[in-house]
Structure formats: structure tokens, C-alpha cells
N, C-alpha and C positions, 0 to 999 in steps of 0.2 A: 366496431372499427377493425378491419383486417389489414395487416401490414405485409407487404410483399417480401417474401424471403430473400429476394435479390437485393432489396434495400438493406436488409439486416446484414447480408454477406458483405456488401460494399462498405457499410459502416464499420463492421468488425475489422476489415482490412485497413481502412483509413485510420481508425482509432489506434491500432498497434503502431503504425508509423508515426502518427502525431505524438503519442505518448513517449516514444523514444527520442523525439527531436525537439519538443517544445516543453520547457519547464513551466508549471503553473505559476501565476503571478504571486500567489500567497507564499510559495516557497522562496521566490526571489526576494520578496519583502522580508521573509524570515532571515535570509542571509544578511540583508541590510541592517536589520535590527541587531543581530548578533555582532556584526562588525562594529557597529556603533558602541556596543557595550564592552567589547573585548579589551582586556588590559594587558595581554601578553603580546609583545612585538612579533614573536614567531607566529603565534596564532593569527594575528591580524594579516600577516603576509600569506599564510596558507589560505585563509578565507578569501583574500584578494585574488589568489590564483584560481580558486574554485569559481568565483564570480566571473573572472575573465574567461575561463573555460566554457562556462554556460553561454556567454555572449558570443564567443567565437563559433561554437557549435551551431547556435541558432542562425548566426549571420551567414554561415557557409553551408547551411542545410545538412549538417552532419549529426550523427548520433551524440547524445549527451554522454553516453557511456558505452563501451564496447559490449557490455553484458546485456543481451536482449531479454534476459530474465525468463521466468516461468510465466506464460501468458495467463492472466486471470481476467475473466469477464463477469462483472456483476450486472445482472439484468433485473430491472424493476419494471413490473407491469403496472401501468397507470390506468386511469379511468377509461372505460370504453373499449378496451382491447379485448378481443375474443381470442381465447387461447385454450383449445381443447387438447386432448392427449396427442393427437396426430400433429397439431400445430406446434406443441412443445418439442416433439422430435424434430420437426422441420426447423424450428428456431435454433436448436443446438447444432444441427447439421450445418446451417447457414453460417453460424459463428465459426465453426471449425474450418469451413471452406475459406472464409475471410482471413482467418489466421494463417492458413497455409499459403494463400495467395500473397499476403504481405511478405512472407518469408521468401517465397520463390520469385516474385515479380519485382520486389523493390530493388535489390534483394537484401535480406537481413541474415545475419548469422543465426543458425538454429542452435540453441543451447540445450535442447531436449533429447534425452537418450533413454533407452530401455533400462530399467533399474538393475537388471541382472547382467544382461549381455553388454550393456553400454553402447549398443548400436544406435546411430543417429540417422533418422529418416530424412533429415534436412527439411522439415516442414514446420518446426516448432510445435508439433503435435505428437501425441503418443497415447498410451493407456491413460484414460481419465484426464488428459491434457489436450486442449486448454481447460483449465478449471473454470466451470460455468456455474455460478450461483444465481438462483432465481428467487425473487421476492415480489411483493405487491405493495402498492401505495395508492393513496387517494388524492394527493395534492397536485397532480398534473395529469394531463391526457397524453396518451401515446405510450411508447416503449422507450425506456431509458437504458442505455448500455454504457457502463463504465469499464474502461480497460486499464489494468494495472500490470505492467511488466515487472514482476518482483525479482530483483537480482539475488543471486546466491550469496553474495557477501552479507546481505542483511538477513536472508531467510535461514542461513546456516546458524545464525544467532537467535535461536528460538528455545524457549524453556517452558516447562510445565511443572508445577509443584502442587501436590494435594496437601495443602496446609491444614494444620489442626485448628478447628474453630475457636478453641479456648485461647489461642495465641492472638486472635483478633486482628485489627488493622495493622498493628506493628509488624506482624509476620509478612503481610503483603508489602509493606514499605521496605523492609529489610531484603526481601527476595528481589524486588525490582532493582534496588541499588546494587546488590551483589551481581545481578545479571549484567548491568551496565558496566561494572568494573571488569567482569569476566570477558565481555565482548571487546573492551579496549578499543583499539583502532581498527579491528577487523571488519566493522560495519561501515567503514568510511564515514565517520562522524564529521559534522554534526548530524544527529539522527532524529527521527521521530520515534519515540519509544511507545509502542502500543501495549497496553495492559488489559487483560481480561480477568474479571473476578466473578466467580460464581458459575452456575450451570453445572454441566457434566464436564468430564475431561475434554471431550471433543468440542463441545460448545465453547468452553473457556478459551481454547486455542483459537477458535474462529473469532471470538470477540476481540482477542488481542490483535489478530490480523486486521479486523475491521477498524480497530482503533488506530493502528499504525498508518493506515492509508486515508484517514480522515483529513480534510483540508486544515491547514494551520489557521488558528483563530476560532475554530469550532470547539464546543465544550460538551461534556457528558450531560445527557438530559436529566440525570439524577443529581440533585444538589450535593449529596455526599460524595458521589463520584467526581463531580466538578471540583469540589474542595480538595479531594485527593490528587487530582491532576495538578492543581496549583502548587501543592506542597511538594510533590515529587518532581515537578519541573524545576523548582528552585534547588532541590536537594541534588539532583544529578549534575547540575552545572557547578556544584561545589566540589566535584570529585577530581577535577584537574585533568581529565582525559583529553579534552580539547579536540580541535579539528584534526582529522586523520590520526588521532591518538598521540599527537606530538606535544600535548600540554596546552592549557589555557582554560578560559571560562566557557567556551562554546562547545560543550559536549553534546547537547541536544537542542533542537528547535523547541521541542515541547514533549511532555509526557501526556498521552491521551489514554483515557480509561473508558471501558465499556463494561456494563454490569448485567448480570442475569440472576434471578432467584436460584437458590440452590437448596440442598438437603440439610437438615438440622445437624447432621454429623459430618458435613463436608465443608471445605472452603477452598475450592480450586483457585489457583492464580497462575496466569500464563503471561509470558512476555514475547512479543514479536517486534522486530525493529524495521524501520525503513531507513535507507541510507540517505546521504545528503542530496542525492539525485532522486528526489521523491516524485517519481514520474506517474502521471495518470492523464487520461483524457476521457471525455464522455460525449454522448450524443443522445438527443431525444428524437425519436423517429415517429412521424405521423404519416397518414396518407398524402399529406401536402408536401412532405420533404423531410430533410434531416437538418437539425440544428446542432452544431458542434460547440463544445465548451470544455471546461475542466471540472 
């Protein structure tokens, strides 16, 4: 199965716009669940304002947040897709063109600048951006593209610690709680707290990012990781940070954990957060067409 690069380009453009304008249903349900449990009157009011903002943005076809984020495209190659070296180059080029077109044609504010000169090309693209991660899977046919506009408020709150293995899981728990307290209201809570444990330093940070952008209601595939998610989700909502850092029970929608095997003398742990506007959009592309979702 060969997929037309033009279809990939068009989907990359549409996904960026959709992600910025339509909040996934699981996040909306997460808001409703937090509001139902919240005991602070101030926090209830703040959550209500957030919920209203989402409804108004979607009803008026406006952006959920002014921060258009760093564009991340997660590409999964399914069954039957032929992708050689040249096709891989074409795939990345098509995604980049789609990202540029979304920014220029919609138009969207470009938040991407050169790291040293701080010059903005007004394309939402630059050196190594958009971030494009490619993986493979066997549970579907076609090409899946997930678009994540990762805002700086949440991305600025990222941490990595090379923990001592002898300190065990307690060191992981303490680090995560300390990070949530350190972030306070800067991540625009309630958040999704992504935690990576294991691997190498760079893999651990990638795992934390992957955890942060997982849909609400999903769980770590490893039983020990899933148990840690439940424990940490309860713990961070006892910290009193609350929505927008103004106090309350609703500090996080959830804590998500992703694991990787690691070296006997290492225990890396990383934290990456997603803000309350946990935006994402996805599409599965086949020769027959494009199917959009979240």
C-alpha cells in the first residue's frame, strides 16, 4: 500500500488546526469528573470558567488557547504500508509542508524561533521542528498521524533525575510529587502528569512525554506501572495546588506512567506535564481516504 504524499500533507495541515480548536472528549469528561469531586468553592468556579472557555472556543471556531505550541507529529506505520528510505524522506517533508500551510493559510501564530538568534520564520517550523516521531504497529492498516501542539507552559515544566536504584520506588514517588509542587500553577492545572521510569536519560524523557499525551482513562501496560499511576494520581490531588494554582482538590486529571528496562546501576525518572488544554488530533490515512479522530 502506497500513500500519496499530498494526502499526508493535507492531513498534517488539518490535524494542526483541529488539535488547536477541538478538545478531545476524554478531556472534557475529565473536567466534569473533577468538577463533581471538587470541594473548594473557588476551585469549582475556576473549573467552571475553564469549561465555559472550551465551549465558547468550539462554538465560535476559535483556538482553545493562544499558545499554538511546539508542533509534534507522532507517525505510526500500520500493516501493508510500504515505506523505504526515499519514502521516509518524502513523508517527513509532507508533514513539514502541512505544518507550514496550517500556519500561513489558516493563519496561526507561529511560536517557533531559532534557539540562539530567536528569529521567527512564521511557519511553526525550524531546525528539527516539527518534531516527527515514527513507529510501527500491527493492529491497523494504513498510516496513523497524531498531532500534539505542546504548549510552553507545560513543556517548561519538565524534569529528569538519575535516581539511585537503592532508593527504590519511593524515590520515584517523591520526585514526582516534588515536581508537581515546583510547577505550581505555571502549567495551567489541572494537568496530566507524565512520568517516565527507566531506559536511558533521553528515552526516559521521551517516555514521560508519551505518558503526558496519552488519553485519559488509559493505563500503563505494565501492572506495576498501572499501580503506580493510581497511587500518584491520588497523591498529587492531595497537594492543594488546584486549578490554575489557586487551591483545591483538582491539581491533575491523572498521573500517567510509562516504563522501560534500564541498567542495574541506574534508575532514571522524568516528569513532563500536559496543561488542562490537553490538545491532540489524529488521522488514519489509507489509499481510500482519511479518517479523523482523537
